[in-house]
PLY file of the C-alpha trace (Angstrom):
ply
format ascii 1.0
element vertex 176
property float x
property float y
property float z
element edge 175
property int vertex1
property int vertex2
end_header
67.25 107.42 98.73
70.74 108.81 98.94
72.77 108.80 95.72
75.38 106.06 95.68
77.81 108.35 93.85
77.67 112.06 94.58
77.56 114.42 91.62
81.06 115.63 90.81
82.40 119.13 90.78
85.53 120.58 89.24
87.91 118.31 91.17
86.07 115.09 90.25
85.05 116.11 86.73
88.23 117.77 85.54
88.19 120.94 83.47
86.75 119.49 80.23
83.89 117.57 81.81
83.19 120.45 84.19
82.65 122.79 81.21
80.50 120.18 79.45
78.44 119.73 82.63
77.94 123.49 82.99
76.85 123.92 79.37
74.45 120.96 79.53
73.09 122.14 82.87
72.37 125.60 81.45
70.78 124.08 78.34
68.54 121.85 80.47
67.36 124.72 82.65
68.36 122.83 85.80
70.52 124.05 88.65
72.61 120.88 88.35
72.01 118.32 85.59
72.96 115.50 87.92
73.15 112.84 85.23
76.04 114.76 83.67
77.75 115.74 86.93
77.59 112.10 88.03
78.54 110.36 84.79
81.12 113.08 84.15
83.23 111.53 86.91
84.22 108.82 84.40
86.31 111.36 82.42
86.81 110.17 78.81
84.12 107.50 79.05
81.63 110.29 79.72
82.62 112.11 76.55
82.39 108.88 74.53
78.95 108.19 75.97
77.84 111.75 75.15
79.01 111.33 71.56
77.18 108.02 71.19
74.04 109.36 72.86
74.12 112.50 70.72
74.29 110.42 67.55
71.02 108.79 68.62
69.35 111.92 70.00
69.21 114.50 68.52
71.47 113.33 65.67
69.73 110.16 64.55
67.76 109.35 61.42
64.58 108.62 63.35
62.61 111.86 63.58
63.07 113.91 66.72
59.36 113.55 67.49
59.46 109.76 67.23
62.73 109.62 69.17
61.06 111.45 72.04
58.07 109.08 71.89
60.47 106.13 72.21
62.43 107.68 75.08
59.30 108.66 76.98
57.84 105.18 76.59
61.07 103.55 77.79
61.25 105.94 80.76
57.62 105.19 81.63
58.04 101.42 81.36
61.17 101.58 83.50
59.64 103.97 86.04
62.57 106.34 85.54
61.27 109.72 86.63
64.63 111.39 85.91
64.32 110.50 82.20
60.63 111.46 82.23
61.36 114.90 83.68
63.86 115.77 81.00
62.12 114.19 78.05
58.70 115.62 78.80
60.37 119.03 78.42
62.36 117.99 75.34
59.33 116.22 73.91
57.27 119.41 74.06
59.84 121.06 71.81
59.49 118.12 69.40
55.70 118.31 69.25
54.75 115.88 72.02
51.55 117.48 73.24
49.86 116.56 76.52
47.40 114.44 74.48
50.22 112.53 72.78
52.04 112.12 76.10
48.86 110.59 77.52
48.86 108.06 74.66
52.55 107.29 75.28
51.78 106.58 78.94
48.81 104.36 77.99
50.84 102.49 75.40
50.22 100.93 72.02
46.59 100.14 72.82
45.72 103.84 73.27
43.13 105.25 70.91
44.44 107.72 68.37
47.70 106.12 67.24
48.21 105.81 63.52
49.61 102.44 62.34
53.21 103.74 62.30
53.14 105.01 65.88
51.22 101.99 67.15
53.95 99.76 65.63
56.61 101.97 67.25
55.03 101.78 70.71
54.43 98.02 70.38
58.06 97.47 69.43
59.30 99.58 72.38
57.15 97.60 74.80
58.30 94.26 73.46
61.98 95.18 73.31
62.00 96.52 76.89
60.01 93.57 78.22
61.74 90.71 76.40
65.06 92.23 75.21
64.09 91.06 71.72
61.55 91.67 68.97
59.45 88.85 67.59
58.79 88.65 63.88
55.33 90.31 64.04
56.60 93.40 65.91
59.67 93.57 63.67
57.59 93.36 60.49
55.09 95.97 61.70
57.83 98.50 62.44
59.87 97.57 59.34
56.85 98.53 57.25
57.67 102.14 58.26
61.44 102.13 58.91
64.29 101.22 56.59
67.11 98.92 57.73
69.20 101.79 59.10
66.31 103.09 61.19
65.52 99.58 62.44
69.08 99.26 63.73
68.93 102.76 65.20
65.62 101.92 66.88
67.21 98.95 68.66
70.17 101.08 69.77
67.90 103.93 70.91
65.64 101.74 73.04
68.51 99.84 74.62
70.49 103.05 75.22
67.65 104.59 77.23
66.80 101.29 78.93
70.46 101.04 80.00
70.50 104.68 81.06
67.41 104.09 83.22
69.23 101.16 84.82
72.27 103.35 85.50
70.18 106.19 86.93
68.28 103.84 89.20
71.35 101.88 90.32
73.35 105.02 91.11
70.23 106.58 92.67
70.73 109.84 90.83
68.44 112.51 92.28
65.96 114.27 90.03
66.91 117.76 88.85
63.49 119.37 89.08
0 1
1 2
2 3
3 4
4 5
5 6
6 7
7 8
8 9
9 10
10 11
11 12
12 13
13 14
14 15
15 16
16 17
17 18
18 19
19 20
20 21
21 22
22 23
23 24
24 25
25 26
26 27
27 28
28 29
29 30
30 31
31 32
32 33
33 34
34 35
35 36
36 37
37 38
38 39
39 40
40 41
41 42
42 43
43 44
44 45
45 46
46 47
47 48
48 49
49 50
50 51
51 52
52 53
53 54
54 55
55 56
56 57
57 58
58 59
59 60
60 61
61 62
62 63
63 64
64 65
65 66
66 67
67 68
68 69
69 70
70 71
71 72
72 73
73 74
74 75
75 76
76 77
77 78
78 79
79 80
80 81
81 82
82 83
83 84
84 85
85 86
86 87
87 88
88 89
89 90
90 91
91 92
92 93
93 94
94 95
95 96
96 97
97 98
98 99
99 100
100 101
101 102
102 103
103 104
104 105
105 106
106 107
107 108
108 109
109 110
110 111
111 112
112 113
113 114
114 115
115 116
116 117
117 118
118 119
119 120
120 121
121 122
122 123
123 124
124 125
125 126
126 127
127 128
128 129
129 130
130 131
131 132
132 133
133 134
134 135
135 136
136 137
137 138
138 139
139 140
140 141
141 142
142 143
143 144
144 145
145 146
146 147
147 148
148 149
149 150
150 151
151 152
152 153
153 154
154 155
155 156
156 157
157 158
158 159
159 160
160 161
161 162
162 163
163 164
164 165
165 166
166 167
167 168
168 169
169 170
170 171
171 172
172 173
173 174
174 175
């Protein structure tokens, strides 16, 4: 499908967002990191979103490895190949092996999860599906996460769920 909003260039992005887009494109290894050249058209909102997103990943209190597990599971549940492309690559750097990725794609019922990661995957599935966590899923994850990480978990899942919605609605083309 054709993107509903074309990726911006210097004129649409402005000098600050153009530089940010170029740096992030180079860091991603893509020719054009279209998520940034598209969202960059919003000027200051883009920079605010980047700050917020960066506080969750990579700057959050949840480990980078677990953050990537969450993002990959959200991307899989939402069928967002754009997020999958990027976070498979980023996940590798955070220790997400092909075996672990296979478990993420299978879900919480996959063999090989320890109780912490099974609780994490279960909570992701429930939050994406119902937009809430029941007491059993909450208690299972809270056995491993403190209050701050529980809040961060909710923000992380909903951030990437919302991003998948934005990517799909704008029909942003994959980079790879």
